N, C-alpha and C positions, 0 to 999 in steps of 0.2 A: 307669676306675678312679676312685673317690672317696676322698679323705683325710679321715677323720673325726677331729676333735679331740676331747680328753677333754670339753670343754664341750658339744660337739654329742652325745656319748654320754650325758652327764648329762641333757641336755634331751630325749633320745629316750624313747618309751614302753618299758616292760619287754618288750613283745611284740616289738618290733624288735631289742632287745638279745639276746633269746632266738634270734631268726633269725640274727643275726650269729654268735653262739656256736655254733650249730648248723653253720654254714658252715665255721667255722674249726677244728671237731672237738673242741670242749671236752666233757669228760664231766662229767655231774652238775651242769650250769649251772643247772638249774631250782631247786636247792637253795640257791642262792646269792642273798643279798640284792643290791639294785641296785648299791651302791657296790663290793661285792667282786666282782660280775660284771664291771663296767667294768675294774677293776684286772686281772683275770684275762685279759680280751679283749686289753688293752694289752700284758701280758706275753707272751701266746701269739704275738702278731703282731710281737713285737720293738719295740713302740712305746712301751715303758715310759719310756725316756729322752726321747724326743721329745714323749711325751703325745698321740700320735695313732695311728691304725690305718687301714690301707688295705683297702678292700673294694670289690667291684663293686657298680655301681648296681642290678643285678638282685637282689642279695641282700637288698635292703632291701624287695623286694616278694615276700614268701613265702607269703601266706596266700591263695592262689587254689586252684581246683580243678586236678586233674591235667590235665584237657582243656586248661586255659588254657595250661600250659606247652607242650603239644604244639602248640597253634595258634601260640604265639610262635616255636616252632622253625620251623614251616612259613614263616612270614613272614620269619624270619631267613634261610631257604633262598633266598627271592627275592632278598634283598639280595646273598647271595653270587653268585647267578647274574648279577645286574646287573653286580657288580664284575668277574666273569670276562669278560663282554662287553667292558668298558672295558679290561681288559688286552689283549684280542685286538686292539683297534683299532690300537694303536701298532705291533703286529707286522706288520700290513698295510702301514703306512707304511714300516716297515724294509725290507719286500720290494719297495718301489717301487710298491705298488698304490695309495697315496694321495699327495696332494701337500699335506698339511696344513702348518701353520705351522713345524712343527719339522723338516721335510725340508729338507736343505740345497739351496740353488739354484745355487751356484758352487763350484768348485775343491775341494781337500782330497782326500787319499788315502782309499781304501775303509776301511783299518783305522782312520784318525782319524774318519771318519763314523760307523763301527760303535760306537766307544767314545762318542762324543757321544750317539748315539741311545740306547744302552743306559743311559747316565746319565739322559737326560731321561726315557726309559720308567720307569726306577726311580722317579724323582720323581713321575711321574704315578700309578704303582701305590701309592706311599706315600699320596699325597693322597687317592686313591680309598679306601683302607683307612680312613684318619681319617674321611673324610666318612661312610663306611658305619657306623663305630663310633659317631659322633655321632648319626646318624639313629636307630640301633638303641636307644641310650641314652634319646634323647628320646622314642621310641615307648614303651618299657618305662615311663618316669616317667609319660607321660600316661595309659597303661593303668592304672597303679597309683593315679592320682588319679581314675580313671573318665572320663578325657578321650579323644580320639582314636576311631579306628574301633571300633564296638561299645561305646563308653563312654557314661556318663550322669552327667556330673559334678554335675548340680544336684539330683538325686533323693536324698532322705533318707528311708529307710524306717524304721518303728516298728511294732512288734508284739510278739507272744508266741512264745516259742521252743516248738517241739514236736520233741523228740529222736527219731531214727530208731534202728532196731536196729543199724546199722552204725557208729554214733558221730557221724554228721553230723546236721544238723537243718534244719528249716525255720522261717522267721520268718512266722508267720500273720498277716496284717495285718487279717484279718476273724476273729479267733478266736471259736469254735474250729473253724469251717468253713474247708475249704481254698478257695483263690481262684487265679485267673490271676496276681494281683498278688504272691503269696507269693514270698519270697526264700530261696534256697538258702544255708546256712551250712556251710562245710566242717568236717570233723572236727577238723582242726588248730585252727580258731577255737574250736570247742566246747571242746577241751581247754585251750587257752591261756587262754580267758576263764572256764573252769570254769562253763559254761552248764548249766543244768538246765531240764526242762519247766516251763513257767509263768513263766519269767523274761521281764520286758518289756524289750526292748532296741532301741537306735536306732543307725543309722550309715549311711554312703553306700553306694550299690549301683551295679553296672554292668549293662548290659543283656546278655542272653544272646548268645553267639556262634553260629556256624553249628551246632556240634555240641551245644549246650546248649538245654534247654527253658526254664529258669527263670533270671531274673536272680540274680546272686551278691552276697553281702555283701562289700563291698570291706574293710570295717573295722568293727569293733563299738567304738562310742564310749561308750555308756552301758549299764548294767545296773541295772534297777530304780531308775533315777534317780542312780545313783552312776557315776563314771568307770570304764570297764574296767580301767584301770591300777590303781586302788585296790583292785579285787577281786582282780586277779591277784597283787598284793602281799600278800594276806591270809595268814593261818596255814595250814601245810600239815597235812593229815589225819594223817599219821604222827607229826607232832611234837607233837600235842595230848595232854594228860594224859588217862588212862582210869580207870574204875572198875568194879567188879563191877556187873551189872544189878541194880538196886534198884527199878525200877517195873514191877509186874506187867502183862503184856500179857493181858487178860481175852478169853476166847473164849466170848462169850455164846451161849446157844442150849440146846436140849434134846438134841442128839446125844450119846449115850452115850460114844462115843470122845473127843469133844472135852471132855467133862466130866471123864473120867478123866485126860486130859492136863493139864487146868488145875488139877486137885487134886493129882495124884501126880507130875507132871513139869512144874511151872510154867515158862512162858516169861516172859521180861523184855524191855524194850526194850534192845537191845544184846546180845542172846543169840546164841550160835553153836550152833544146834539142827540135828540130823540125824535123820530118820526112817529107821530101818534095819529091815531084815527081808529074808528070802528073796523070790523071785519069787512073786507072787500073794498076797503077805502084806497088801496094800492100802495100800501106801506113797503111791501117787498119789492114791487116793481120800481118804485122810487130809489130804494136802496141800490138796487141792481144798476140803474142808471147813473147813480153817484159813483158806484164802483168802476163802471165803464169809463167814466170820465177821469178817473183818478189812477186806474191800473197802467202800470208801465212808466209812470212819470219819474224822471230821474230825481234822486235825492229823497224819495218818498217810499218808505217800506209799508205796503198795504197788505193787511190780513183779513181774511173773511171766516167768521165762525157762523155757522148755521146750527141753531139750538132750538129744536122743537118746532120745526115748520112742516108743511104739508110735503109728502113725498114727490109730488109733482114740481113743486118749487125747488127742490134739491136738483132735479133734472136741468131745470132752466138755469140755475146758477152754474152748474157744471158746464154748461155750453158757453160761458163766458170766457174772457181773455185769460183768466187765471183761476185754477180749481181751488175751491174752499179748502182751508186747512183742516176743518172738521166739519162734517155733515151729519147731523142727527135730526130725525123727524120728531114728531110730538109724542110718539110713543116711548121715547127715551125718558128716564127718570129725572127729576128735578137735580139730583146730586150728579149724575152723569153730564147733564147739560152745564151745570155750574163748574164742573172740573175742566171741561173743554174751554169755557170762557176764561177761566182763571188762568189756564196755561197760556192761551194767546196773550192775555194781559201782561202777564209776567215777562214774556218774551219781548214784548213792546216797550215795557218799561226799561229793560236793559239796552234797547236801542236808543231810547230817549237820553238815558244817563250818559251815553257815550257821544252825544252831541248830534245825533241824526234825528229826523222826524218820522214818526210812525203813526200809521192810521189803522184803526180796528173797526171793522164793520160787523155788527152783531145782528142777526135775525133769528129770534129776537129776544126780549128780556121777560116776556110774560111767563115762560115755563120755569124761570129760575126761582129759587128761594128769594124773598125780598131783599134780605140783607146781602145776598150775593150780587143781586142786580145793582144795588146801590154801590157796592164796593167796586164793581166793574166800571160803573159810570164815573165815580169819584177818582179813579186812577188817571183820568185824562187831565192834562195840565200843560201849561206853556212854562217850561223851566227857563227861568231868567238867565241863567248862566250856562245853558246846555241846550239839548234839543227839546222836542215836543212829543206828546201823545195825545192823538185825537181820537175819540171814541164816538161814532155815529151808529145808533142802534134804532130798532123798531120796538113799539110797545103800544098797547091799547090807550094807555094814559100816561101822562108825565110821571116820572120817577120822583122827581124832586132834586134840586141842585143843578139842573141843566143850565148851560149858558146859551143854548139855542134849542127852540122847540119849533118843529116844522108840523104842523097840524093839516091834516087832508080832510076834505069833505067828501063823504061817501056818496052824496047825491051828484056832485059834480062829476066824480069818477064814474059812477054808474051810467050817466047820460053822455059821457065822452066829451064833456066840456072842460078842455085843459086851457090853463093849468088848474088843478084841483086843490089849490092851497086855499085853506081857511085862514085869511089874513088876520082876522080879529084874535084868534087863538095862537097865532104864530108870533114868533119874535126872537130877537137876539140882544143879549145884554151888551151894553156899551158898543153899539154898532159904529160909532164914530171912529173907534180905534182901528176898525177894519176897512171902512169906506170913506172916512173923512166927515167933517161936519156938514158940508153941503148935502151929500148923499144921505146922511143920516136924517136930515130934516126932510128930504124927499120921501124917505120911508114913512116918517110921521104923517105926512100929508096924505099919503096913500091909505094909511090906516084910518085916518079920519074920514076920508072919502068913502071907505068900505063901511064904516059905522054909520055915516049919514045915509048911505044907500040902503 
């Protein structure tokens, strides 16, 4: 056990404080600033009066793969077996099987010899336990620094982050192509450092252990030339002020459906848009056409998540300009689909916080748990002082809280009469902010004509 003084906590990176707070069971610690977090840790551990907190050495090394913990437990098991052998040796001496230095050579009653031998054996057992504890602590500290067995204390890796669908990432040292020198970054480090694809990061690595294929990032030191701690202490997405979408998302092209959407149900940066309609109304096809119009646009980070669609539609999506980040058919469980969507949304939120614009296309929301679908849709917003996150998804019915609803008519789609837009059930909130007052009035007149017809 190590005693951490207040001064040590104040000198520790925020990532280490988060690890300690997680171990002592603090709730909501990621919302606290560094000074408040230190006070809360000291209060929880009863160290507010003494200004210190006691924690295990292993708690200070949290950011490794699950397999690393398993390997450490296996090594710890060998230490315990070694200690057990040491405990059995004195037992042999007590039985008269050995003639070591602690076996009495003269006189004394059997009861007196038994008490003396038990006392000596207890002392040896205590010493063995202390030695084993010191050895384990030293080994864990060495592994955390990249030293010891399987370590690589001198190697510093630098490269570009490529996020994976499960929330973890790879550091591509020769971007964009994969190589044998690429470094694995755990999902915990991705979340803690708020990494996004394209970030250039650096930090020490350790060599892979027996059950691992790639070396792992032991710690992220810099992100785009800035210290990782400074990035982690940046503003939180949910705390930033928001505004109605006021910058139009143009869908260039000659496609009649896209032209109708752009004119009658305009999309903006930060929109929460859902394409709704019954089965075979053309929701997935419409979303693919929107994707084709946005893919490769400069200054726009576009991500596609396929959650619970037909296998044939996955093939159609993969033939597009950019492969989907995650592709799950409708056999996947709601939990698996939800995790894929949440990973994509988390990454897009980090892009928006840094001042860029992200778009997440989700096909679709019907297979998710209702609260997960609402949370994904609610994440879209136009940050007043930063970037934006736009979510465009498909669903059988509106989720609630949309800023844009694009309703498709299955009868029009089935007979090939395009555009298949159901104008009466479609619409955009505050369209004048995107297209101006004159065009907003034109939209109202078109809706009135559709109602009269």
